[in-house]
C-alpha positions as CSV (number, residue, x, y, z in Angstrom):
1,M,0.0,0.0,0.0
2,D,1.3,3.5,-0.8
3,T,2.0,5.7,2.1
4,V,2.6,9.4,2.6
5,S,4.6,10.4,5.5
6,P,5.9,13.8,6.7
7,V,9.5,14.6,5.9
8,A,11.3,16.2,8.8
9,P,12.5,19.7,8.0
10,P,16.3,20.1,8.3
11,H,15.9,21.8,11.7
12,Q,14.1,18.9,13.2
13,E,15.7,15.7,14.4
14,A,15.6,12.9,11.9
15,S,14.5,10.5,14.7
16,S,11.2,12.3,15.3
17,P,8.2,10.0,14.8
18,Q,6.5,10.1,11.4
19,L,2.8,9.4,10.8
20,K,1.8,6.7,8.2
21,I,-0.8,8.5,6.1
22,T,-2.5,6.6,3.2
23,S,-4.8,9.5,2.0
24,A,-5.5,13.2,2.4
25,K,-8.7,12.2,4.3
26,T,-6.6,10.1,6.8
27,L,-4.3,13.1,7.3
28,A,-7.3,15.4,7.9
29,E,-8.9,13.0,10.3
30,S,-5.7,12.3,12.3
31,T,-6.0,13.2,16.0
32,N,-2.2,13.0,16.4
33,L,-1.5,15.9,14.0
34,A,-1.1,19.4,15.6
35,S,-0.5,21.1,12.2
36,I,-0.2,20.2,8.5
37,P,3.4,19.3,7.6
38,S,4.8,21.4,4.7
39,H,6.6,18.5,3.1
40,Y,5.7,15.0,2.3
41,A,7.5,11.9,0.9
42,F,5.3,9.6,-1.2
43,T,6.6,6.1,-1.4
44,T,5.5,3.1,-3.4
45,P,6.5,-0.5,-3.2
46,T,9.1,-1.3,-5.8
47,S,10.5,-4.6,-4.8
48,G,9.5,-8.1,-5.9
49,D,6.3,-8.6,-7.8
50,Q,4.6,-5.6,-6.4
51,A,3.7,-3.2,-9.2
52,V,2.1,0.2,-8.8
53,H,-1.2,0.5,-10.8
54,P,-2.8,3.9,-11.3
55,D,-6.3,2.3,-11.1
56,H,-5.7,0.7,-7.8
57,D,-8.0,1.6,-5.0
58,D,-5.3,3.2,-3.0
59,S,-4.4,5.8,-5.7
60,I,-5.7,9.3,-5.7
61,P,-8.9,9.4,-7.8
62,V,-8.7,11.0,-11.3
63,I,-11.8,12.9,-12.5
64,N,-12.3,13.6,-16.2
65,F,-13.8,17.1,-15.9
66,S,-14.7,17.1,-19.6
67,L,-17.4,14.5,-18.9
68,L,-19.2,16.9,-16.5
69,S,-20.5,18.8,-19.5
70,S,-21.0,15.8,-21.7
71,S,-24.2,15.7,-23.8
72,N,-24.5,12.0,-22.8
73,P,-26.5,11.8,-19.6
74,D,-24.9,8.5,-18.6
75,Q,-21.4,9.9,-18.9
76,R,-22.3,13.0,-17.0
77,C,-24.0,11.0,-14.2
78,K,-20.9,8.7,-13.9
79,A,-18.6,11.7,-13.7
80,V,-20.7,13.4,-11.0
81,S,-20.8,10.1,-9.1
82,D,-17.1,9.6,-9.4
83,L,-16.5,13.2,-8.2
84,D,-18.9,12.6,-5.2
85,K,-17.1,9.4,-4.3
86,A,-13.6,11.0,-4.6
87,C,-14.7,13.9,-2.3
88,E,-16.3,11.6,0.2
89,D,-13.6,9.0,0.4
90,W,-10.5,11.0,-0.2
91,G,-11.3,14.7,0.2
92,I,-9.1,15.4,-2.9
93,F,-8.8,14.3,-6.5
94,M,-6.7,14.9,-9.6
95,V,-8.2,16.6,-12.7
96,H,-8.0,15.1,-16.2
97,M,-9.1,16.9,-19.3
98,F,-9.8,20.2,-17.6
99,L,-10.9,22.8,-20.2
100,A,-10.0,26.3,-19.1
101,C,-12.4,27.8,-21.6
102,S,-15.3,26.2,-19.8
103,L,-14.7,28.7,-16.9
104,S,-14.4,31.8,-19.0
105,A,-17.4,34.1,-19.5
106,S,-19.1,34.1,-22.8
């Protein structure tokens, strides 16, 4: 499983304990965190038969924003559902196919 853990700034001791964070939601819900760390190290397993797959359940969700304005109601509904699930489960998501012109005034 991928983990995100705070990287100790140069002025802190390297032996200070690090939290094992698997998602932004886990970080936000952590009761052991007094403030949000400014740096993170994202590590993935690279040894043996373990491979990192972007579609794995532990990866940050990717939302195709162009489908939110699709003329196909099924595509639009799925995009909204995916966005809802990403926000609920993770609290964050990555954007794919963002069209800047969709935000500009006509």
